[in-house]
C-alpha positions in Angstrom: 38.3 -2.8 60.1 41.2 -4.6 61.7 40.6 -6.3 65.0 42.8 -6.9 68.0 44.1 -10.5 67.9 43.5 -10.9 71.7 40.3 -9.0 72.6 38.9 -8.7 69.0 37.8 -5.0 69.3 38.2 -2.9 66.1 41.5 -1.0 65.9 42.0 2.2 63.9 45.3 1.8 62.2 46.6 5.0 60.5 50.1 3.9 59.5 51.5 0.9 57.8 53.8 -1.4 59.9 54.0 0.9 62.9 53.2 -0.9 66.2 50.2 0.5 68.0 48.5 -0.5 71.2 45.0 -1.9 71.7 43.0 0.7 73.8 41.3 -2.2 75.6 44.0 -4.8 76.4 47.1 -2.7 75.7 48.5 -5.5 73.4 51.0 -4.3 70.8 49.6 -4.7 67.3 51.1 -4.1 63.9 48.7 -3.6 61.0 49.6 -4.5 57.4 47.2 -3.6 54.7 47.2 -5.8 51.7 46.5 -4.3 48.2 43.6 -6.7 47.6 41.7 -5.2 50.5 41.7 -1.7 49.0 39.3 -0.4 46.4 40.5 1.6 43.5 40.0 4.8 45.5 42.2 3.6 48.3 39.4 2.9 50.7 39.2 -0.4 52.6 36.8 -2.7 50.8 34.0 -4.1 52.9 34.4 -7.8 54.0 32.3 -10.5 52.5 29.2 -11.3 54.5 29.2 -14.4 56.6 26.6 -17.1 56.4 24.0 -16.5 59.2 21.0 -18.5 58.1 21.0 -22.3 57.7 20.3 -23.1 54.1 22.0 -20.1 52.5 24.5 -20.8 49.9 28.2 -20.4 50.9 31.2 -19.5 48.8 32.9 -22.5 47.2 36.3 -21.3 48.4 35.2 -19.8 51.8 32.6 -21.9 53.5 31.8 -19.3 56.1 31.1 -16.5 53.6 27.7 -15.9 51.9 27.6 -16.5 48.2 26.5 -13.6 46.1 26.9 -14.9 42.6 27.5 -18.1 40.6 30.4 -18.5 38.3 29.4 -18.3 34.6 32.0 -20.9 33.7 31.6 -23.7 36.2 28.5 -22.7 38.3 30.3 -22.6 41.7 28.9 -20.1 44.2 31.2 -17.3 45.0 31.4 -14.6 47.7 32.1 -10.9 46.8 35.9 -11.5 47.2 36.2 -14.5 44.9 34.2 -13.2 41.9 36.0 -11.7 39.0 34.3 -9.8 36.2 35.9 -10.7 32.9 34.6 -9.2 29.6 31.1 -9.0 31.0 31.1 -12.5 32.5 31.5 -13.4 36.2 34.1 -16.1 36.6 36.0 -17.7 39.5 39.8 -17.6 39.5 39.9 -21.3 38.7 38.0 -20.8 35.4 40.2 -17.8 34.5 43.3 -20.0 35.1 41.7 -22.9 33.0 40.9 -20.5 30.1 44.4 -19.1 30.1 45.8 -22.6 29.6 43.5 -23.5 26.7 44.8 -22.6 23.3 42.5 -20.6 21.1 40.9 -18.6 23.9 42.1 -15.3 22.6 40.9 -13.0 25.4 42.6 -15.1 28.0 46.0 -15.6 26.2 49.0 -14.4 28.2 51.5 -14.9 25.4 51.1 -14.4 21.6 53.6 -14.9 18.8 53.5 -11.8 16.5 54.2 -13.5 13.2 54.0 -10.2 11.3 57.0 -8.9 13.3 58.9 -12.2 12.8 58.3 -12.0 9.0 59.4 -8.4 8.8 62.5 -9.3 10.9 63.4 -12.1 8.5 63.3 -9.6 5.6 65.2 -6.7 7.3 67.8 -8.4 9.5 69.8 -10.0 6.6 70.6 -6.5 5.3 72.3 -5.6 8.6 75.2 -7.9 7.6 75.9 -5.5 4.7 78.0 -8.0 2.7 75.8 -11.1 2.6 72.4 -9.4 3.0 71.3 -9.8 -0.6 72.2 -13.5 -0.6 70.8 -14.3 2.9 67.4 -12.7 2.0 67.2 -15.3 -0.8 66.6 -17.9 2.0 64.7 -15.8 4.5 62.1 -14.3 2.1 60.4 -17.6 1.3 60.3 -18.3 5.0 58.7 -14.9 5.7 56.2 -15.5 2.9 55.3 -18.9 4.4 54.8 -17.2 7.8 52.5 -14.5 6.3 50.4 -17.1 4.4 50.3 -19.7 7.2 49.5 -17.3 10.1 47.5 -14.6 8.4 44.5 -15.3 10.6 46.5 -15.9 13.8 45.7 -13.9 17.0 47.4 -10.5 17.0 47.3 -10.3 20.8 45.1 -8.4 23.3 46.3 -5.0 22.1 44.5 -3.9 18.9 47.0 -4.1 16.0 46.4 -3.4 12.4 47.2 -5.8 9.6 49.7 -3.4 7.8 52.8 -5.2 9.1 51.5 -8.5 7.7 50.6 -6.9 4.4 54.0 -5.1 4.2 55.8 -8.4 5.0 53.9 -10.3 2.4 54.5 -7.6 -0.3 58.2 -7.4 0.5 58.7 -11.1 0.5 56.8 -11.5 -2.8 59.0 -8.7 -4.3 62.2 -10.3 -3.1 61.2 -13.8 -4.3 60.3 -12.4 -7.8 63.5 -10.3 -7.9 65.5 -13.5 -7.2 63.6 -15.4 -9.8 64.2 -12.6 -12.3 67.9 -12.5 -11.4 68.3 -16.2 -11.9 66.4 -16.2 -15.2 68.5 -13.3 -16.4 71.7 -15.0 -15.4 70.7 -18.3 -17.1 69.5 -16.8 -20.4 71.6 -13.7 -20.7 74.6 -14.7 -18.6 
């Protein structure tokens, strides 16, 4: 519930941003509902409980709110508004931020280079030049093969992706390299 800033009685706001008057002190109040205060059904979430008894644990970030859980990453006590469930673990926002910055924490990565797409692009894009494509692919195919071999176990992102692009890029680059070797051998011995 939103309270009047002057007399602190609960105010029933029905509309966003429309000025309404407090029924007690007649002060003009404007209510703005923030998305974080809403649940997934659009109802107002209940506020975190305040600490009433001396000796109860309080939230690390809000010292007047009662702690309901401890962070699985750092052990800080958190109120119901500060806890975040992430892949079955309860974490604070600080731990989520720290994990995003650490390389190798795959489920927290915000950006992933898709080496399979890069390798395929190196094999296909030279042919868009039409005239020089056959000669350009002589240089890009070994680079694509290197990317396939070097990054075959790299993270493929948070969205499930198959390995078919990587296998296709590897097969095409091997084919192109062998074709060039065969072309050079034929030119030297039969040329």
